[in-house]
C-alpha positions in Angstrom: 0.0 0.2 -0.2 1.0 3.7 -0.8 1.4 6.5 1.4 -1.5 9.0 1.1 -0.2 12.3 0.7 -2.7 14.7 1.1 -2.9 17.6 -1.0 -5.0 21.0 -1.0 -5.7 23.6 -3.7 -6.4 27.4 -3.0 -6.9 28.4 -6.6 -9.9 30.7 -8.5 -13.3 29.8 -9.5 -12.8 28.2 -13.0 -9.7 26.8 -12.1 -11.0 24.4 -9.8 -13.9 24.0 -12.1 -11.6 23.5 -15.3 -9.9 20.2 -12.3 -13.1 19.1 -11.8 -15.3 16.2 -13.4 -18.8 16.3 -14.0 -19.2 14.0 -11.1 -17.7 16.2 -9.1 -14.8 15.1 -8.0 -10.9 16.1 -9.0 -9.3 14.3 -12.2 -6.2 15.0 -13.5 -7.1 13.9 -16.9 -8.9 16.9 -17.2 -5.7 18.8 -17.1 -3.0 16.3 -18.7 -5.0 13.8 -20.3 -3.0 10.5 -22.2 -2.0 11.4 -25.3 -2.2 7.7 -26.4 -4.1 6.2 -28.9 -5.1 3.1 -26.8 -6.1 3.4 -22.7 -9.3 1.0 -22.0 -7.3 -1.7 -20.7 -8.5 -3.5 -17.0 -5.2 -3.6 -15.6 -1.3 -4.0 -17.3 -0.2 -7.3 -18.3 3.2 -8.0 -18.0 3.9 -10.3 -21.3 2.4 -7.7 -23.2 4.6 -5.4 -20.6 7.4 -6.8 -21.1 7.3 -7.3 -24.7 6.5 -3.5 -25.9 9.4 -2.7 -23.6 11.7 -5.1 -26.2 10.7 -3.3 -28.8 10.4 -0.2 -28.1 14.1 -0.3 -26.7 13.1 1.3 -23.5 15.7 2.1 -20.9 16.3 -0.1 -18.4 16.7 0.2 -14.5 19.1 1.7 -13.1 19.4 -0.6 -10.0 22.0 -3.4 -11.1 20.0 -5.4 -9.8 16.9 -4.5 -11.1 18.7 -4.6 -14.1 20.3 -7.7 -14.5 16.9 -9.5 -14.1 15.4 -7.5 -16.9 18.4 -8.2 -19.1 17.7 -11.5 -18.5 13.9 -11.9 -18.7 14.4 -10.3 -22.0 16.9 -12.0 -23.5 14.3 -15.3 -22.5 11.5 -13.8 -23.8 9.5 -15.4 -26.8 6.5 -13.3 -28.1 5.2 -16.5 -29.3 4.1 -17.3 -25.5 1.9 -14.3 -25.7 -1.8 -15.3 -25.1 -4.2 -14.0 -27.5 -4.9 -10.9 -25.5 -1.5 -10.5 -24.3 -0.5 -9.8 -28.4 -3.2 -7.2 -29.0 -2.3 -5.5 -25.3 0.9 -5.4 -26.7 0.1 -4.0 -30.1 -1.4 -1.1 -28.2 1.6 -0.1 -26.3 3.9 0.0 -29.1 0.9 2.1 -31.0 0.6 4.5 -27.8 4.5 4.3 -27.4 4.7 5.2 -31.6 2.1 8.0 -31.0 3.9 9.9 -27.6 6.6 8.1 -26.2 4.6 6.2 -23.1 3.6 2.3 -23.5 0.8 2.7 -21.2 -1.3 5.4 -18.9 0.8 4.9 -15.7 3.6 5.3 -17.6 2.8 8.9 -18.3 1.4 9.3 -14.7 4.1 8.5 -13.0 6.6 11.0 -15.4 3.9 13.7 -16.3 1.8 13.6 -13.5 4.4 13.0 -10.3 2.6 9.9 -9.6 0.9 6.9 -10.9 -3.3 7.0 -10.0 -6.2 9.8 -10.1 -6.9 11.5 -7.7 -8.8 9.7 -4.4 -10.8 10.6 -1.8 -11.4 14.0 -3.6 -13.7 17.2 -2.5 -14.0 20.5 -4.6 -15.8 23.2 -3.8 -15.3 25.8 -6.4 -17.5 28.5 -5.0 -14.5 28.8 -2.9 -11.6 28.1 -4.6 -10.8 25.2 -2.7 -10.0 21.2 -3.9 -9.0 18.4 -2.0 -7.3 14.9 -2.3 -5.5 11.9 -1.5 -2.4 10.9 -4.1 -0.4 8.0 -3.8 3.3 8.8 -2.3 3.7 12.1 -3.8 1.9 15.8 -4.9 0.8 15.6 -7.9 3.3 18.7 -9.0 3.1 18.2 -12.7 -0.7 17.9 -13.1 -0.7 21.7 -10.7 2.1 22.7 -13.7 -0.4 21.7 -16.4 -3.3 23.4 -14.8 -0.9 26.7 -14.7 0.1 26.9 -17.5 -3.3 26.6 -18.3 -4.1 29.8 -16.4 -1.2 31.8 -16.9 -2.9 34.8 -14.7 -4.2 33.1 -11.5 -2.1 32.3 -8.8 -2.6 28.8 -7.3 -1.3 28.1 -3.6 -0.8 24.5 -2.7 -0.6 22.8 0.6 0.2 19.2 1.2 1.4 16.2 3.9 2.2 12.8 3.3 0.8 10.4 6.1 4.3 9.9 7.8 3.6 12.7 9.6 6.4 15.8 9.1 8.1 14.3 6.3 7.4 14.8 2.3 4.7 17.4 3.5 5.3 21.7 2.5 3.9 24.7 0.8 4.4 26.7 -2.4 2.3 28.7 -5.5 2.5 28.5 -9.0 2.6 31.0 -11.8 1.9 30.1 -15.4 3.5 27.0 -14.6 6.5 28.6 -12.7 6.7 27.3 -9.5 7.8 30.2 -6.4 7.7 31.1 -2.7 8.1 27.0 -1.7 8.3 25.7 1.2 8.5 22.0 1.8 10.7 19.7 4.9 13.7 18.0 4.7 14.4 14.5 5.1 13.7 13.4 8.5 16.7 12.4 9.6 18.2 16.0 8.7 15.9 18.5 11.0 16.5 19.1 14.1 14.0 18.4 17.3 12.0 21.6 16.8 12.1 21.3 12.2 10.3 18.0 13.1 7.9 19.5 15.0 7.1 22.4 12.9 6.9 20.3 10.4 4.5 17.5 11.8 2.3 19.7 13.0 2.1 21.6 9.5 1.2 18.1 8.4 -1.2 17.1 11.1 -2.9 20.4 10.6 -3.5 19.7 6.5 -3.7 16.5 7.5 -7.1 16.8 9.6 -5.7 14.7 12.2 -6.0 15.2 16.4 -1.9 15.8 17.4 -3.6 14.0 21.4 -4.4 10.7 18.5 -1.3 10.6 17.1 0.4 10.9 20.2 -0.8 7.6 22.2 
């Protein structure tokens, strides 16, 4: 399970509306849609992805152990072993890569959105200029930058906090796709006691959690 990061966005009404779908939920696909032609799969099939990685010569991992594993798997791979379903998805991934440089929407999301899944537990209040939502592992900086580029005259204020209280939290502002007035927490091991107390209090407030319950 990922660590869930709570994000709060304050912006003019039309900016929040641009991030909100017809069901009233924050939807990253509105701000930064996947540009490939094939994106209707119910999950990614491992051998289809592996075949597409080989054909498209996608880079191997920088981690030595994982890189060696990938090299071994690729050298032994036989495309004739793919099921019909896997083969169709493989072809779709190759088409995606040719069109936009990404095999599938999750590859795109990790790099462009900054998180591999769409917003969860979202609340949108355009009239109040407020949106709150959770994301996996990180604040979705890429999505918010894309929104900011669409509305270059508006300032977008963002605060975020990881459930690992005191770590991976902070605040920043955006204008015309550029980050400014940014302040984020250092790594937990790099902070002194005063900094840990400061960022823990900040994160608890963003998450809406009771400090006394956290201490128990």
